[in-house]
LUMGULO-169835 format. One record per residue (C-alpha): residue in three letters; x, y, z; residue number from 1. Coordinates in steps of 0.5 Angstrom, whole numbers. Last residue first. Layout:
<rs>
  titi      X      Y      Z  zake
   ALA      X      Y      Z   NUM
...
</rs>
This chain:
<rs>
  titi      X      Y      Z  zake
   GLY    166    135    178   646
   ALA    170    142    177   645
   ASP    174    138    172   644
   TRP    181    141    172   643
   GLY    185    144    167   642
   ALA    189    149    172   641
   ALA    186    155    168   640
   LYS    179    152    168   639
   LEU    179    150    175   638
   PHE    181    158    176   637
   ASP    176    161    172   636
   GLN    171    156    175   635
   GLU    173    158    182   634
   ILE    174    166    181   633
   TYR    167    168    183   632
   PRO    166    163    189   631
   THR    172    165    192   630
   ILE    171    172    192   629
   SER    168    173    199   628
   ASP    174    169    202   627
   MET    179    174    199   626
   TYR    175    179    202   625
   THR    176    176    209   624
   ARG    183    174    208   623
   THR    184    181    207   622
   VAL    188    184    201   621
   HIS    195    187    202   620
   ASN    197    193    199   619
   ASN    195    199    203   618
   ASP    194    196    210   617
   LYS    189    190    211   616
   TYR    186    191    205   615
   VAL    179    190    202   614
   MET    175    192    209   613
   VAL    168    188    208   612
   ASN    161    192    208   611
   GLY    160    190    201   610
   ILE    166    193    198   609
   VAL    170    197    203   608
   ALA    177    201    200   607
   PRO    174    202    193   606
   CYS    178    201    187   605
   THR    175    207    183   604
   GLY    176    209    175   603
   GLY    171    204    173   602
   GLN    170    198    178   601
   CYS    177    196    182   600
   PHE    178    190    186   599
   TYR    173    184    184   598
   ARG    174    187    177   597
   SER    182    186    178   596
   PHE    181    178    177   595
   ASP    186    177    171   594
   LEU    188    170    170   593
   PHE    194    168    166   592
   THR    195    161    164   591
   THR    202    158    164   590
   LYS    204    152    160   589
   PRO    206    156    153   588
   VAL    211    161    157   587
   GLU    214    165    152   586
   SER    208    167    148   585
   ALA    205    170    155   584
   VAL    211    175    156   583
   GLU    208    182    153   582
   ALA    201    179    155   581
   ASP    202    180    162   580
   PRO    201    188    161   579
   SER    194    187    163   578
   SER    190    192    160   577
   ALA    188    199    161   576
   GLN    194    199    166   575
   TYR    193    198    173   574
   SER    195    201    180   573
   ASP    194    209    180   572
   ALA    189    208    174   571
   THR    184    205    178   570
   ARG    184    210    183   569
   GLY    184    209    191   568
   ASP    178    209    196   567
   CYS    179    212    203   566
   ALA    175    218    202   565
   ALA    170    213    200   564
   TYR    169    210    206   563
   ASN    165    216    209   562
   ASP    162    215    216   561
   PRO    168    212    219   560
   ASN    173    217    216   559
   LYS    179    217    221   558
   GLU    178    209    223   557
   LEU    177    208    215   556
   CYS    184    212    214   555
   ASP    188    208    219   554
   PRO    185    201    216   553
   VAL    186    203    209   552
   SER    193    205    210   551
   GLY    195    210    204   550
   PRO    194    211    197   549
   MET    192    204    195   548
   ARG    196    199    192   547
   PRO    192    194    187   546
   THR    192    186    187   545
   ASP    197    183    182   544
   ARG    195    179    176   543
   LEU    195    172    177   542
   ALA    199    167    174   541
   VAL    197    159    174   540
   VAL    203    155    172   539
   PRO    203    148    169   538
   ILE    209    143    171   537
   GLY    212    139    165   536
   ALA    219    141    167   535
   GLU    219    146    161   534
   ASN    214    149    164   533
   LEU    217    150    171   532
   ALA    224    153    168   531
   LYS    219    157    164   530
   ILE    217    160    170   529
   HIS    224    161    173   528
   PRO    226    165    166   527
   VAL    220    169    165   526
   TRP    220    173    171   525
   SER    226    177    169   524
   HIS    221    180    164   523
   ASP    218    184    169   522
   MET    211    186    167   521
   PHE    209    193    170   520
   GLU    203    197    173   519
   ALA    204    204    173   518
   ALA    208    209    178   517
   GLY    205    215    180   516
   PRO    207    214    187   515
   ASN    212    208    188   514
   PRO    209    202    190   513
   ASP    209    199    183   512
   THR    203    194    182   511
   ARG    207    188    179   510
   THR    204    183    174   509
   SER    205    176    174   508
   THR    203    173    181   507
   THR    204    166    183   506
   VAL    200    159    183   505
   VAL    204    152    181   504
   LEU    200    146    179   503
   ASP    201    139    179   502
   PRO    207    139    184   501
   LYS    213    136    182   500
   LEU    216    137    189   499
   GLU    224    137    186   498
   LEU    222    142    181   497
   VAL    219    146    187   496
   LYS    225    146    191   495
   GLN    229    148    186   494
   ILE    224    154    184   493
   THR    225    156    192   492
   GLU    232    156    192   491
   ARG    233    160    186   490
   ASN    228    165    188   489
   TYR    231    165    195   488
   ASP    237    167    192   487
   LEU    234    172    188   486
   CYS    231    175    194   485
   GLY    237    175    198   484
   GLU    241    179    193   483
   SER    235    184    194   482
   ILE    230    187    188   481
   ASN    231    194    187   480
   THR    228    193    180   479
   ALA    234    191    176   478
   ASP    236    186    181   477
   SER    234    180    176   476
   VAL    232    173    176   475
   THR    225    174    178   474
   VAL    219    171    182   473
   PRO    217    177    187   472
   CYS    220    178    193   471
   PHE    218    184    198   470
   GLY    216    179    203   469
   LYS    218    172    202   468
   THR    213    166    200   467
   PHE    213    158    199   466
   SER    206    156    200   465
   ARG    204    148    200   464
   VAL    197    146    198   463
   LYS    195    139    198   462
   TRP    188    138    194   461
   ASP    182    135    196   460
   TYR    177    138    192   459
   LYS    173    142    197   458
   ASN    178    143    202   457
   ALA    183    145    196   456
   LEU    178    150    194   455
   THR    178    154    200   454
   LEU    185    153    201   453
   ILE    186    157    194   452
   PRO    181    162    196   451
   THR    185    164    202   450
   ALA    192    163    199   449
   TRP    192    169    194   448
   VAL    194    173    200   447
   HIS    201    169    199   446
   ALA    202    171    192   445
   HIS    201    179    194   444
   SER    207    177    200   443
   ASN    212    175    195   442
   GLY    212    169    190   441
   ILE    210    162    190   440
   ILE    204    158    191   439
   VAL    204    150    190   438
   VAL    198    146    189   437
   THR    198    138    190   436
   LYS    193    134    187   435
   GLY    189    127    190   434
   ALA    191    129    197   433
   ASP    194    124    202   432
   ASP    199    130    205   431
   SER    193    134    207   430
   GLY    196    139    212   429
   ASN    194    146    209   428
   THR    201    148    208   427
   CYS    206    154    209   426
   ASP    213    156    209   425
   HIS    213    163    210   424
   THR    219    168    209   423
   LEU    219    175    212   422
   GLU    227    174    213   421
   LYS    226    177    220   420
   GLU    219    174    221   419
   ASN    222    167    219   418
   ALA    215    163    219   417
   THR    214    156    219   416
   CYS    207    156    217   415
   GLY    201    152    220   414
   GLY    198    145    217   413
   GLY    191    148    217   412
   PHE    193    154    213   411
   GLN    190    161    215   410
   PRO    191    167    210   409
   TRP    192    173    213   408
   ASP    187    178    217   407
   ASN    192    179    223   406
   GLY    192    186    222   405
   VAL    185    187    221   404
   THR    183    185    228   403
   ALA    182    191    232   402
   LEU    179    195    226   401
   THR    174    189    225   400
   PRO    175    184    219   399
   LEU    169    186    217   398
   LEU    166    192    218   397
   PRO    160    193    223   396
   GLY    153    193    222   395
   SER    149    199    222   394
   LYS    147    199    215   393
   ASP    144    192    216   392
   ALA    145    189    210   391
   ALA    139    187    205   390
   ASP    143    189    199   389
   VAL    139    186    193   388
   TYR    144    183    188   387
   GLY    142    184    181   386
   ARG    148    183    177   385
   GLU    153    180    183   384
   LEU    158    186    185   383
   VAL    155    186    192   382
   ARG    157    178    193   381
   ALA    164    181    193   380
   GLY    163    183    201   379
   PRO    157    180    203   378
   ASN    158    183    210   377
   ASN    151    184    214   376
   ALA    147    178    211   375
   TRP    153    173    211   374
   SER    157    176    216   373
   GLN    152    176    222   372
   SER    155    171    226   371
   ALA    162    174    224   370
   ALA    160    181    227   369
   ALA    158    178    234   368
   ASP    165    174    234   367
   THR    169    180    233   366
   ALA    165    184    238   365
   VAL    166    178    243   364
   ASN    173    177    241   363
   ILE    175    184    242   362
   GLN    172    184    249   361
   HIS    175    178    251   360
   GLN    182    181    249   359
   TRP    180    187    253   358
   GLY    178    183    259   357
   VAL    185    178    259   356
   LEU    189    184    259   355
   PRO    185    188    264   354
   LEU    186    182    269   353
   ALA    193    180    267   352
   ALA    195    187    270   351
   THR    193    186    277   350
   ALA    193    179    276   349
   LEU    201    179    276   348
   ALA    201    184    282   347
   ALA    197    179    286   346
   LEU    201    173    284   345
   VAL    207    177    286   344
   ALA    204    178    293   343
   LEU    201    171    294   342
   ALA    209    168    292   341
   ALA    211    173    298   340
   ARG    206    170    303   339
   ARG    208    163    301   338
   ARG    215    165    302   337
   ARG    213    167    309   336
   VAL    215    173    314   335
   GLU    217    177    308   334
   PRO    210    178    305   333
   TRP    207    182    311   332
   ARG    213    187    312   331
   TRP    210    192    307   330
   GLU    216    196    306   329
   ARG    217    195    298   328
   TRP    210    195    297   327
   PRO    209    202    301   326
   LYS    216    205    296   325
   GLU    213    202    290   324
   ILE    206    205    290   323
   PHE    205    211    293   322
   ARG    212    215    293   321
   THR    215    211    287   320
   THR    209    211    283   319
   LEU    207    219    285   318
   TYR    215    221    283   317
   ALA    215    217    277   316
   LEU    208    220    275   315
   VAL    211    227    276   314
   LEU    217    226    273   313
   SER    214    223    266   312
   VAL    209    229    266   311
   ALA    215    234    266   310
   ILE    219    230    261   309
   ILE    213    230    256   308
   LEU    213    237    258   307
   THR    220    238    256   306
   GLY    219    234    250   305
   ALA    213    238    248   304
   VAL    217    245    248   303
   PRO    224    242    245   302
   GLY    220    238    240   301
   ALA    218    231    240   300
   HIS    218    227    234   299
   ASP    213    224    229   298
   LYS    207    228    230   297
   GLY    200    226    230   296
   THR    198    229    237   295
   TRP    195    223    240   294
   ALA    201    218    237   293
   LEU    206    223    239   292
   ALA    203    223    246   291
   ILE    202    216    246   290
   VAL    209    214    244   289
   LEU    212    220    249   288
   VAL    208    218    255   287
   PRO    209    210    254   286
   TRP    217    212    254   285
   HIS    218    216    260   284
   TRP    214    212    265   283
   LEU    218    206    266   282
   TYR    224    209    266   281
   LEU    222    215    271   280
   ALA    219    209    275   279
   TYR    226    206    276   278
   SER    229    213    276   277
   ASN    225    215    282   276
   GLY    231    214    287   275
   GLY    236    217    282   274
   LEU    232    223    281   273
   LEU    232    224    289   272
   VAL    240    223    289   271
   LEU    241    227    283   270
   PRO    237    233    287   269
   ARG    241    232    293   268
   SER    248    232    291   267
   SER    251    225    291   266
   LEU    253    226    283   265
   ILE    255    233    284   264
   ARG    260    231    290   263
   ASP    262    225    286   262
   VAL    265    229    281   261
   GLY    271    230    285   260
   VAL    273    237    285   259
   ARG    272    238    293   258
   SER    275    231    294   257
   GLN    272    226    299   256
   THR    273    221    293   255
   GLN    267    217    294   254
   GLY    267    212    289   253
   ALA    272    213    283   252
   ALA    272    205    281   251
   ILE    264    206    280   250
   VAL    265    212    276   249
   CYS    270    208    272   248
   ALA    266    202    271   247
   ALA    261    207    268   246
   ALA    265    209    263   245
   LEU    267    202    262   244
   THR    260    201    260   243
   PRO    259    207    256   242
   TRP    265    206    251   241
   LEU    264    198    252   240
   ALA    258    199    248   239
   ALA    262    200    242   238
   ILE    264    193    242   237
   GLY    258    190    240   236
   PRO    251    192    243   235
   PHE    251    197    239   234
   ALA    255    199    233   233
   ALA    251    202    227   232
   GLN    245    206    230   231
   VAL    250    207    236   230
   ASN    254    212    231   229
   LEU    258    214    237   228
   LEU    260    221    239   227
   ILE    253    224    241   226
   GLY    250    218    244   225
   CYS    257    217    248   224
   SER    258    224    250   223
   LEU    254    223    257   222
   MET    258    217    259   221
   ALA    265    219    257   220
   LEU    264    225    261   219
   VAL    262    221    267   218
   GLY    267    216    266   217
   VAL    273    221    265   216
   TRP    270    225    271   215
   GLY    270    220    276   214
   LEU    277    217    273   213
   VAL    280    223    274   212
   VAL    278    224    282   211
   ARG    280    217    283   210
   VAL    287    218    280   209
   GLY    288    224    285   208
   ARG    285    219    291   207
   PRO    290    214    289   206
   ILE    287    207    287   205
   LEU    288    201    292   204
   LEU    284    196    289   203
   GLY    281    190    293   202
   PRO    274    193    293   201
   VAL    274    194    285   200
   ILE    275    186    283   199
   LEU    269    183    285   198
   ALA    264    189    284   197
   VAL    267    191    277   196
   LEU    267    183    275   195
   THR    260    183    276   194
   GLY    259    189    272   193
   LEU    263    186    267   192
   ALA    259    180    267   191
   PHE    252    184    266   190
   GLU    255    188    260   189
   TRP    258    181    257   188
   LEU    251    178    258   187
   ARG    248    183    253   186
   ALA    249    179    246   185
   GLY    246    173    250   184
   THR    240    177    252   183
   ASP    238    179    244   182
   PHE    235    185    244   181
   TYR    240    189    240   180
   ALA    243    183    236   179
   GLN    236    183    232   178
   ALA    237    190    229   177
   GLN    244    189    229   176
   GLU    244    183    224   175
   THR    251    181    221   174
   ALA    256    186    225   173
   THR    252    186    231   172
   PHE    252    178    231   171
   VAL    259    178    231   170
   ILE    261    183    236   169
   SER    255    180    241   168
   TYR    258    173    240   167
   VAL    265    176    242   166
   LEU    262    180    248   165
   SER    258    174    250   164
   VAL    264    169    250   163
   LEU    269    174    253   162
   PHE    264    176    259   161
   ILE    262    169    260   160
   LEU    269    167    261   159
   ALA    271    173    265   158
   PHE    264    171    269   157
   ILE    267    164    271   156
   TYR    274    166    272   155
   CYS    272    172    277   154
   LEU    267    168    281   153
   LEU    272    162    282   152
   VAL    277    168    285   151
   ARG    271    171    289   150
   TYR    270    164    292   149
   ARG    276    161    294   148
   LEU    276    154    293   147
   GLY    276    149    298   146
   TYR    273    143    293   145
   ARG    266    142    296   144
   LYS    265    149    299   143
   ALA    268    153    293   142
   LEU    264    148    288   141
   PHE    257    150    292   140
   ALA    258    157    292   139
   ALA    260    157    285   138
   GLY    253    154    284   137
   ALA    249    159    288   136
   PHE    253    165    285   135
   ILE    251    162    278   134
   ILE    244    160    280   133
   PRO    243    167    283   132
   TRP    246    170    276   131
   LEU    240    166    272   130
   ILE    234    169    274   129
   PHE    236    176    275   128
   VAL    239    175    268   127
   GLN    232    174    265   126
   GLY    229    180    269   125
   GLN    235    184    266   124
   ILE    233    182    259   123
   SER    226    183    260   122
   LEU    227    190    263   121
   SER    231    192    257   120
   TRP    226    190    253   119
   PHE    221    194    257   118
   HIS    222    200    253   117
   GLN    218    197    247   116
   PHE    211    198    251   115
   PRO    208    204    248   114
   SER    210    200    242   113
   ALA    213    205    236   112
   TYR    208    208    231   111
   SER    209    215    234   110
   HIS    217    214    235   109
   ASN    218    216    228   108
   THR    226    216    228   107
   ALA    226    208    228   106
   TYR    232    206    232   105
   TYR    229    200    235   104
   ASP    227    197    229   103
   THR    223    191    231   102
   ALA    225    185    227   101
   GLN    218    182    230   100
   SER    222    176    233    99
   GLN    227    181    236    98
   LEU    221    185    239    97
   LEU    218    179    242    96
   ARG    224    176    245    95
   ASN    226    183    248    94
   GLU    219    183    251    93
   VAL    220    177    255    92
   TYR    219    179    262    91
   PHE    213    176    264    90
   LEU    209    183    264    89
   SER    212    186    258    88
   ALA    211    180    254    87
   TRP    203    180    256    86
   GLY    203    188    255    85
   GLN    206    187    248    84
   GLU    201    182    246    83
   ILE    195    187    248    82
   VAL    199    193    245    81
   ASP    199    189    238    80
   LEU    192    187    239    79
   TRP    190    194    240    78
   ARG    194    197    234    77
   THR    188    198    229    76
   SER    184    200    235    75
   PRO    187    207    234    74
   LEU    191    209    240    73
   PHE    188    215    245    72
   ILE    183    212    249    71
   PHE    184    204    249    70
   SER    192    206    249    69
   ALA    191    210    255    68
   ALA    188    205    259    67
   LEU    193    199    257    66
   VAL    198    204    258    65
   ALA    196    205    265    64
   VAL    195    198    267    63
   ILE    202    197    264    62
   VAL    205    203    268    61
   THR    202    200    275    60
   VAL    204    193    273    59
   ALA    211    196    272    58
   ALA    211    200    279    57
   PRO    208    194    283    56
   LEU    213    188    279    55
   LEU    220    190    281    54
   ARG    219    189    289    53
   ARG    215    183    289    52
   PHE    220    181    283    51
   LEU    226    181    288    50
   ASN    222    178    294    49
   LEU    220    172    290    48
   TRP    227    171    287    47
   HIS    231    172    293    46
   ARG    226    167    297    45
   LEU    227    162    292    44
   LEU    234    163    291    43
   ALA    236    162    299    42
   MET    243    163    298    41
   PRO    244    161    306    40
   ARG    248    166    310    39
   ASN    256    165    311    38
   GLN    257    172    312    37
   GLU    262    171    306    36
   TYR    257    168    302    35
   ARG    251    173    303    34
   GLY    256    178    302    33
   VAL    258    175    295    32
   PHE    250    175    294    31
   GLN    249    182    295    30
   LEU    255    185    292    29
   THR    254    181    286    28
   VAL    246    183    285    27
   LEU    249    191    286    26
   PHE    254    190    280    25
   ALA    249    186    276    24
   SER    244    192    276    23
   ILE    250    197    275    22
   LEU    252    194    269    21
   LEU    245    193    266    20
   PHE    243    201    267    19
   VAL    250    203    264    18
   ASP    248    199    258    17
   VAL    241    202    258    16
   GLY    244    209    258    15
   GLY    248    208    252    14
   SER    244    214    249    13
   VAL    240    212    244    12
   ARG    237    218    239    11
   GLY    231    221    238    10
   PHE    234    228    241     9
   TRP    229    231    246     8
   ILE    225    225    248     7
   HIS    230    219    247     6
   TYR    236    222    249     5
   SER    233    226    255     4
   VAL    230    220    258     3
   VAL    236    215    257     2
   MET    241    220    259     1
</rs>
C-alpha cells in the first residue's frame, strides 16, 4: 500500500497507520505472553535485542543513502541530508520534520528528504521504548494488588486511546502538517493495536462473520487512500478507517474457508513480500527521491514508477537475505546483555562514522576557503573604484554550496525561533550596551542584521530582532498578507513601544515575488512606522533587496564556469528610483537608505560579486555578502541614525 501509493499515485495510503497498529499488536502479544508464562519482563534485554534486529537494515539504507546523496544530490542539500541522517539513526526524524513544518503531502517528491520516511520508524521506536515500560508497570500493579493483568491493560490502553484520539483530532484540525509527525497524535493507533491483541483472542466470532470481516477489512484498507482526503484529515478521526480495517482483518484470522481473504493473504507471494516488507519500506522512498532528483522530474510515471518499485524490491530482498536475517540469527549477542549492547553500538557506529566523516570533510573545505577569504573572496570590495583584483581564480566560492543554506545572520545571544510560524526573536546579548537597536519586519529585514550586528559590536549597541517570514510591516491584507502577519505586526509594534529603543531598523519598499512585477511601496506600511515616530523613536528604512529569477545556489551548481548565467535583471527588481519617496513626508523621523548599488550595477544584479555568492536562494542575501558590504554602509547608517561615528 505505502509503496504503490507513494510511487505510482503520489498519495498517502493509510498503510503506515496499519503498520503502526500491527507493531503494537505484536509487542502486546509478546509481553502478555511473558506475564502469563511467569517470565521476567527483562526490559533492558528486550530493548537491546529489539534494536539489534531493527538497526542493521536501517543502517544499511542510511549509509547507502549518504553515498547516493553525495553522488546524485546537489551539494546545497548535503547538510540537510546529514542532519536527517542523524535524526533517522536515533529515531527522532519525526521531531525534526515537525520542527521544520515539513509538508508530507507535497506532490514534488524530488525536493523531499531521502530520509523523510523514517518519521514513522521514529515514532515506532519511541513507542517501543514506552510500551514495555507500561507493560512492566501494569505487571507490578497486577501482582502487588491482585489485579487481572489483561483487564488492567485494557483500562490503561483504552484511556491512552481516548486521550490520544481526542488530542489527534484537535491537533489535526488546527495544525495538520505538525500533527502528522506528532507521537502523541499517533499513540491511539498503537493503543488500538494493543486493545485488539487483548480483546480479540477472547471473542468467539462465527466463521461466516469472520469471512466477511476479512474482506471488508482488506477492501477498506486498499481503498482508503483513494476515497479519503488524506491531505485534510490524517491522523485525526479519519485514520480510524485504515486502523479499524486492519483490526477487522486481524479479527478474521484464519477462517479455513475457500472464499476467505486469508487464503490470498497467506499465499506464498504475499508471505514472501511480507518477509521483506521492512526492508522494502526502508528502500522505496530514497530510491524514489534520488531517482527524481537525478532525472529532474517531480513525479514518477507508470514506467519509471514500476522500475523504481522493481529496484526497491531487489534491494529489499538483498538486505533481508544477506544483512537483516543473518544479523537476527546471530546467537553471539544473545548470550549476554553486554554483547547485545556491543552489537547495537557497532550498528550505530557503522552509520555514525560516514555521517561524522562527511560533516568533517565539509567543515575542512569551508575552513580552508574561509582562511583565504580576504584575498580570494573580496565580495563588495571589488566595487571600489580602482580595486585591483588579485584573487586566485581557482579559489572556491564563499559561502560554499554545501553551507550556503545556513548562511543566515549570527546573533551572539541566540534566537528563539518558531519554524512553524517563521518567527525569530533574536539578540546579540549586550544587555549593558549604550544604545539599543531593534530590527523588525520580514525575512529580508532579518538578513540586514549582519551589518548591524557588526556595527553593534564596534560601537557597543544592544540589538533585538523581531521578524517573521512573509510578513513585512503593514496594517493591510491587500497584498496577500495573512491575518497572522497582521496580528504579529501589532504585537511587535506594541513590544517595541514598550522597549523604547534608540533606533528601529526595517525595510521600506518591497520587491514583488511575482514574475514581471516591479518594486512597490505599500502605503499601509506608514501607520506602524508613524506610531513609532510619534513615540519619539527614530526609524531607518532600507530599500528592499533584489529577487533573482531562480535559486542562485542551484543555478551556480549547474553553471560552475558561467556565473553570469545566474544573474538577474535590475528592471525585474527595482524601479528607476526608489518608490519610498511616496511616503517620506508622512514619517518625518524616518530616514530612508538605498543600498541597491551594492546588489545591482547597470542593468544587472549579479549572482556572484567578488567571488562571494550574493543570495542563499532566490531572494535572501547571504551573511557572507552582507558582511562584505558593512564597511561601505557604515557611515551612511550612522548618519541616518544621527550618531557620531566616534
